[in-house]
N, C-alpha and C positions, 0 to 999 in steps of 0.2 A: 853889673849895674845896668839898669834899663836904658836903652838908647832913646834920644829925643824923638825919634820917629816911630818908636814902638807903639803897637796897637794896645789899647787899654785891656786889662784883664776882663772887664765886663764885656767888651766887644768880642774878645776871644771866646768867652762863655756862650755868647749868642751865636757865634760862628759854629762852635761845636754842636750846639743844640740844632741848628739848621742842618748840619751834616748828618747827625744821627737820626733826626726826624726824616730825612730824605733817604736814609739807608746808604749813604755814601762813605764807604770805609776809607777811601783814599783822601777825601777831603777832611774827614775826622782826624786821621793820622797827621795830615799836614798842619791842622790847627794846633795839635799837641806839640809838634816839633817847633812850630813858629813861636809858641809861648815860651819854650825853652830858649830859643834864639833871642827872645826879647828880654831874657834875664831871669825868668821864673825858675825856681828850683823844681826838681822832679817831684818832691813831696808836695809842693804847692800845686803843681799840675794835677797830681793824683787827687788831692783833697778839695781844692778850690775850683777846679775845672771839671775833671771827669766825674767826681762824686756829686758836685753841684748839679751837673746836667742830668745825672741819673736820678736825683731827687725830683727834678722837673719831669722826667719821664713818668715817674710814679704819680705825680700830681695830675698830669695830663690824662692819664688813664682813669684815675679816680673821678675826674670831672667829666668823663665820657667824651673827651676830645681826642682820644687815641684808642684804637681797638686793641684787643689782646695781642693779635698778630703784630701790629705796629709796635706795641710795647716790647715784645720779644725781639723784634728786628732791631729796634733802637738800642736795646740792652746789649745785643750781640755786637753791634758796631762799636759801642763804648768799650766793651771787653777787648775787642781787637785793637782799638787804639791804645788801651792800657798795655796790651802785650807788646806792641811796637815800642812803647816807652820803656818797658821793662828790658827788652832786648838791647836797646840803645845804651842803657845805663848799667847793664849787668857787669861790665868789665871795670866799672869805676868804684865798686864797693868792696872793701876788704871784710872778710868774715872774722869778727873778733869776740863777739859777745857770748855766743852759745847757740843751741839748736832749738827751734820752735816748730811744732807741728800745728798747722792751721787747717781746720776742717769745718764743714757745715754739719750740723746735727742731721741724723738720718731723717729723711722726709722734707728737709729744708732745701728748696731748689733755688733760692736767691743767693747765688754764689758770689756776685760782684762785691758786696761789702767785705766778705772774707778775703777775696782776692786783693782788694785794696789794702787791707791790713797786712797781708803777706808781703806786698810790695813795699809798704812803709817800713816794715821790720827789716827787709833786705837792705833798704837804703840806710837803715840805722846800724847795720853791721851784723845782723843775725843770719845764721844759716836757717833757711825756712823750707820745710816740706809742706807744700800746699796740696792737700788731698782733694779739694773741690767740694761740690755740692753732694748732699744726700749720702753721707758716709755711714754705713752700718757700724754699730759699736764693735762687732766681732772683727771687722776689717781694720778698724782704728787700733784696737788692742794688739792685733797681730803686728801692725806697723810699729807700735811702740816697743814691743819686745825685740824687734829687729834693729831698731835705730837708737833707742835710749835717749830721747830728747830731754831737755831741761824743763820744758813746760809745754802744755797743750792749750791751744786757743780754739774754743768752740764758738761758732756763730749761729744765731737763729733769729729770724725776723718774725716768725709766725708763732703766736702763743700756743697754738695747739701742739707744737713740737716740744713743749716743756716736759711732759712725762718722759719722752724719749731722751731729752737732754739730761734729765735727772739720772736716768740709767747710765748714760754715757759718762757723766761726771763721776759717779760712784765707781764705775768700772775703771776709768783712767786712774783715779786716786788709789785704787787697789794695786796698781802697778808702781806705787810710790812716786807718781808724777803729779805735780800741782796743775790745777786747771784755771785758766783765765777764760771768762765768758763775756760775750757782748752781742748786741743786736736788740732790736725793739722788743723781741719776745720776753726779755728779762726785766722789762719795766723801765719807765723813764728814769728812775733813780737806782736801778739795780736791785730793787726789793725782792724780786723773784730769784735772782742769783743767790742772794743770801739765804733764802728759804731752802734752796736746793743744795746748799753746802759748797758752792763754788769757792775756790781760794781767792780769786781776784775778779773784780768786775770793772769794765771800762765802757764809757758811753760811746766812744768812737776810736778810730784807728790811732790818732795822735795820743790820746789818753792811754790807750793800751801800750803803745811803744814807750811812753814816758814812765808808766808804772813798772814796766819790766826793767827799765834802766835804773830807776831810782829806788825800787822796793826790793828788799831781799826776799827771794822766793820762799814761801812758807814751807815748813816741814810737812812731810806727807801725813795725811790724816789716817787714823786707825780705820781698819776695814769696818764698813757698816752697810746697812741696807737702806733703801729709800724710805721705808716706814720709820726709821730712826729720826729722819729729818721732818717727816710729816705724819705725826701720830694719828691724825684724824682719818687717814686712809684705812684704819682698822674697821670703820663702819661699812666698808665695801660699796658705798654709793657710787664712787668713781668707777669701780670695776663693773658694776651692774649696768650703769648707763652706757659705758663704752662698749660692753658686750652686746647690748640691746640696740645699738645704733641703727642697724638695718630695719629692724621691726618698728622702732620709733619713727623713722622717716616714713615708712609705709602707713603707719597709723595716722600721722599728722596729715599726710597727703589725702587719705580717705576722709578724714574729718573736715578738711578744707573743702573737699568736693561736696560734702553734705551741706556745708554752710554757704558755699558759693557754687551753685550748680553750673554756672558758666564755665567753671574749670574743666568740666567734662568735655568741653569742645576745644580745649587747648590743643595746639599742635604738639607733635612729639618733642620738638625743640623747647617749646614753652614748658612742657611737663618736666623735661630734663633740667632746665634752669631752676624751676621751682623746687624740685627734689634736691638739687645741689645746695640751694639756699638753706633748706631745712637741715640738710646734713651738716652744714657749717654751724648752724645754731646748736645742734646736738653736740658737735665736736667741742665748741667753745664752752658749753655748759659742763661737759665732762672735764675739760681742762680746769675750769674754775673750781669744780669739786676736788680735783686732784691737788691743786695748790691751796685751796681753802680761801680764795679771795673772789668775792662777787664782782669786784671791779674789772676782772678779766672779761666777764660775761657782759656787763653793762657797757664797757668800753667797746667791745666788738659790735654790739647792737647799735651804739651811737655811730660808729664808723659805717656800718651797713646801712643805716637809715640815710646817711649822707650819700652813699653810693646809689641807693634806690632812687632818692630824690633827683639826683643828677640824670637818671635814666627815665624820669617821668613816672616813677612808681611811688605812691604815697607811703610814707614811713609807717603809718598806722596799720598797714597791711601785715606787719610783723606780729601784731597783738593776738590775732586768732591762733597763730601757730604756738605762741607761748602759752595760751590758755589750754589748748589741747594737750601740750606736753605736761602742763601742770596736772591735768586730770590723770594722765597715764602714770605719772610719777608721784601720786598722792601719798604713797607709803614711804617716800624718801624725804625726810624733813629738811635736810640741807638743800636738796634740789628744789623743793617747793619754795623755800625761803628765797633762793636766788632768782627763781622765776618771778616771784611776786615783786621783789626789789627791782628786777629788770623792767617789769610792766610799769611800776610806779615811776621809774626813771624815764621811760619813753613818753608817758602821758603827763608827768608832772603832778599827778594827783593819785591818791589811793583809790583804786577801783574796787568798791564793795562787791559789785557783781562778779568780777573775776575772782576775788578772794572767796566768795561763797561757792562758786563753781568748782574751785580747787579743793574745797573741803567736803564736797558731796561724797556720800557713800563710801 
């Protein structure tokens, strides 16, 4: 029971935010332990304190109030506070339910959500093998053969990792092991998890733990290939766009310089940032082609326009890059349709000029 003199949970959250923002590991750990002393459970501290502060870290970066370096430092402090909490409670939990492997999809570097899931499952009585961020499928499968878990939980926050996630899901299922997936990459309602054939989807750590407790694990699926889940991959548009990524970025950069000669005077860092933005556009277009869902592409562009606006860059600066890509990919009908829809989404109107330019020659 919480003591009459206990600090409110809202105040503890602000204290932890101040500690991680300042890079103060000792203060962050003290806040976590003080919350426990006030009567909060370890699961509440994980989800309502540490995870809440981590969401604020992401929001502050998106709003350009925190640099990438500061975001990384804050995340590292949060992760160490979580480790301290885990160590303190390790001896209080008996393993009774089964064994779970928790891993991030290869290329996914946001490891904290998966780490929080791993800790919640430990508190609920599961034996957990937490493999960390960016786990290659071959390494994951080797671990499964060595340990024989009851279920694998895969995490991904970035939609461009969905093709890799699909390969990992099918590979794990081929070992007769069911797969639970979670993270923003799989869609707000888990719609992409279903498309990729995952056995279970959960929107957060609590839901994942609840579903593993209350749901009988599904029977292993028969061996299949990714194209069995996504027949549209037969048109090869995803493959061609993904393989042409480097050339597409170069072509768009050159096209933008022709349209905006001032780009030729960009510094090396400015050119690097512009090329990175274009590469992200190509990556998300390729992912949308893989999944067969335009919303992946338009959602990314909406998010990007917000990021650019927060940094003083007008959102309409994205439109010329989309137009140049449309000209380069004019022989790919699904790609052209997605680019057209994305342009309409950003402008709110149907641009006849852009449509005409994409249908030229």
